[in-house]
N, C-alpha and C positions, 0 to 999 in steps of 0.2 A: 328347662328353667334358664334363668339369666346367668346361672353359674357357668353354663357351657360357653356362653358368649364372652364372659369375663376371661375364661381360660384361653379361648381361641384368640381374642384380641390381645391378651398379654403375650401369647406366643408370637403373634405377628409383630408386636412392638420389639420383642427380644430379637427376632430374626432380622428385622429392618435395622435395628441398632448395630447388629453384627455386619450387615451389608454396608452401613455407614462407615464402620471401621475399615473395611476392605477398600472402599472408595477413597477414604482419606489417605490410606497408605499408598494407593496408586498415584494420587495427585501429588503427594509429598515427594514421590520418587520420579516424577515426570522428567526431571533433569538428570537422573542417575544413569551413568553409562552402563549399557547392557541390561538394564532392568526390564523385567517381564511382568506385565500387569496380571492381576488375578481377578477372578470373579467368584462370587458366592452363588452356589446352587441351592435351591430350596425344594422341599417336598412336603406334601401333606402328611399328617400323622394319623393316628387311629380314628376309626369311625365307630359310632354307636349305632348299631343296626336295630331299629325298633320293629321293622318288618322286612323280611327278606323278599326279593322278587321271585316270582314263580310259585308262591304259596297258594293253594286252592282257596277260593272264596266260599261263601255260603252256598253258591250254586254249583260248586265243583270246578269252576273255571280258574285257570292259573292267572294270578295277577301279573300284569305286564311290567310293573315297576315295584320297587320297594320303598321303604321309608327309613332314611339314614341321615345322620348329622355328623359332620366332621368336628374334630377337636383341635383344629389349628394347623400351624405350620412349623417347620423346623429347618435349620440349615443342614443340608446333606453333606456339604463339603466345599472346599475352595479349589478352583481349577486354575492352573497357570497357563497363560496364553503365550506360547513360544513363537509367535509369528515374528518375522524379521522386522527389526526397527530400522529407521533411516540411518544411512551411513554419512558421517560428517567428516569432511576433509580437515586434517590437522597438519602441524609442522613436525610432529614427533616421529623420528625414524623407527622407534620401537612401538608406536601406536598401531595396533592391529585390529582388524575386524574380520569376522567370518561372514562371507556372503553365501548364505545357505545354512544347512544343518551342521550342527557340531558344537562342541565346547572345548575351551582350553583347559588342560589339566594342570593343577598346581598342587603343591604340598602344603597342607594345613599345619598350624602350629603343633598339633598333636601327632603329626607324622602321617596322618591319614590323607586320603585322596579328596581333593576339592575340584569342582568344575565351575567354570564361569564363562559368560559371554563378554565380560569386561576385558578389553584388550589393551588397557593402558599400562604397558610394561615399561620397565626401566632397568638399569644395571645396579647391582649392589657393589659393595667394596671389593668383592672377589671377582667381579666381572660377570656374575651370573645374571641371566634374565629373570627378573622377578616382577610380580604384580605390584604396581605403584601403590604404596600405603604408608601412612605415617606411624602405623601401629605394628604391623607384621609384614615381613618380607616373604611372601609366598613364592617359592622358586618354581618356574615353569618346568613342566615335564613333557618330554625328555629334557634333561638338563642341557642348557646351551650356554657356553661361556664365550664372551667377546672381550678381547683385550681393551683396556681403557684408552689406549692410543690408536684404536682402530678407526679407519676412515671408510666412507662410502659403504656403510652397512646396508645391505640389500636383502629383502625377504620376498621371495617369489610367491606367486599364487599357489604353488604346490608346497609351500612351507620351507623351501631350501633357504638357509641363511648363509650369506657370504659377506666378506669384508675385505678391505685392503689396508695393509699397514703403511705407515708413512714412509715414503721413499721407495715403496715396492709397487711394481706394476701388476703383479700376479694377484689373482683373487684367492682367498683362503676360505675353505668350507668350515663353517662354525657348527653346523648340525642341521637337523631336520625337525621342524615343528610338525607335530601330529595333532589331530583333533579327535574328539571322542563323541560317539553317539550312544543312545540308549533305546531299548525296545519300547519303553514307555517313559518319555521325558516328564510327563505329568506326575510320575511317582517319585521324582527327586524331592529331597528335603531342603528347604531354604533355611540357611543358618546365619544369614546376614553377611555383610561385606561383599555382596554380589556373588556369593558362593553357594553352590548346591552340592549336596553329598548324596551318593546313591543309597537306595533302600532295596528291600526285596521286591517292592512294587515296581521300581524303575528297571530292574534287571541289571546285569553286569555291564560295566563300561566296555565299549568296543572301539579300539583305536584304529585309525586309518590315515591315509595320506590325503591332505586337502585336495579337492578337485577330482578325486577318483571315487568310484563306487557310491555316488550320492553324497559324499562329504562336501561341505561348502568350501569355497576357495578363500585363501587368505588375501586380504587387502592391506598393504602397508600404507602408512600415513592416513589411516581412516580409523574412526571409532564408531561403534554402533550406539546410536542413541536409544533412549527408552522407547518402547512401543506403546506407551500410554497416549491415548487420544484425549486431550484436555476437554474438548467440547463434548465428547461422548460421556466422559466422566461427570461433567457438570450436569448434563441431562439426567444421568443416573442419580446424581446427588439430589436433584429437585424431585425426581420420582420417589426416591426413598423417603425423603422428608414428607411428601404428601401421603405416602402409605402409612408412615408412622403416625401422622396426625389423624388419619382416618381410623386407625386402630384405637387411638386414644379417645376418639369420639364414641366408638363402640363401647369402650369401658365406661364412659360417662353415661351412655344410654342404658347399659345393663345395670349400673349402680342406681340410676333413677327408678328403673323397673323394680329392683329389689326393695327400694325404699317404699314404693307404692304398695308392694305386697306386705311389707312389715307394718304399714299403717292401716291395712284393711280392718284390723281388729277394733279400730277406734270408731268405725261406722256402725 
């Protein structure tokens, strides 16, 4: 009956509306430092089996195919794409990017662990390296403190931080930046502010020295741009819009068929 097609088309409209929300968020964050685009995954739902394949017919022969009809689609989940974004040269001596795998670890306002690809760091009033934000100063972990009168702050590709005090020719070690990896980065939970938090699905965070054992290297005076591809997202936007329109046309066709059935008693 047309009720099946109504349900299937409605599920298609709902799924494509969700896809539209995901695309809109990607496009909105195309200029967000360290942002990673997401995609919606779809799967078909239950089937109504009117006749199973392999059932004997009247002559005892097994039927080669069956007779089934699907009941629509649904969103199975959203998947984060952690591919490397372009590295943009900046003038900030505490602007950092990770070339390769890994995350910076920071302390969230609740005291928990937060992880980010956003390397726009600055100093707070105590000289601690923190993630630049007008709302919350998330301290980089391990904690690194740089005197406010320090000069020639240098951060190596291995995360070693050094500086020189005014009037001093010797370099002073400020600390070692470490980066973090996960067994399943796709299992991280997005909480906003370019921050991810670990879950049971992501596995425990594993810290390491940048540039060793597969950890990405640190790039000073660089920031990682969003990995959103605007042209690809616009193509997906048009495709999603067309799919939504097609499903709406199915709803109209099913509604017209039901009206014809309802009017049969008049003839």
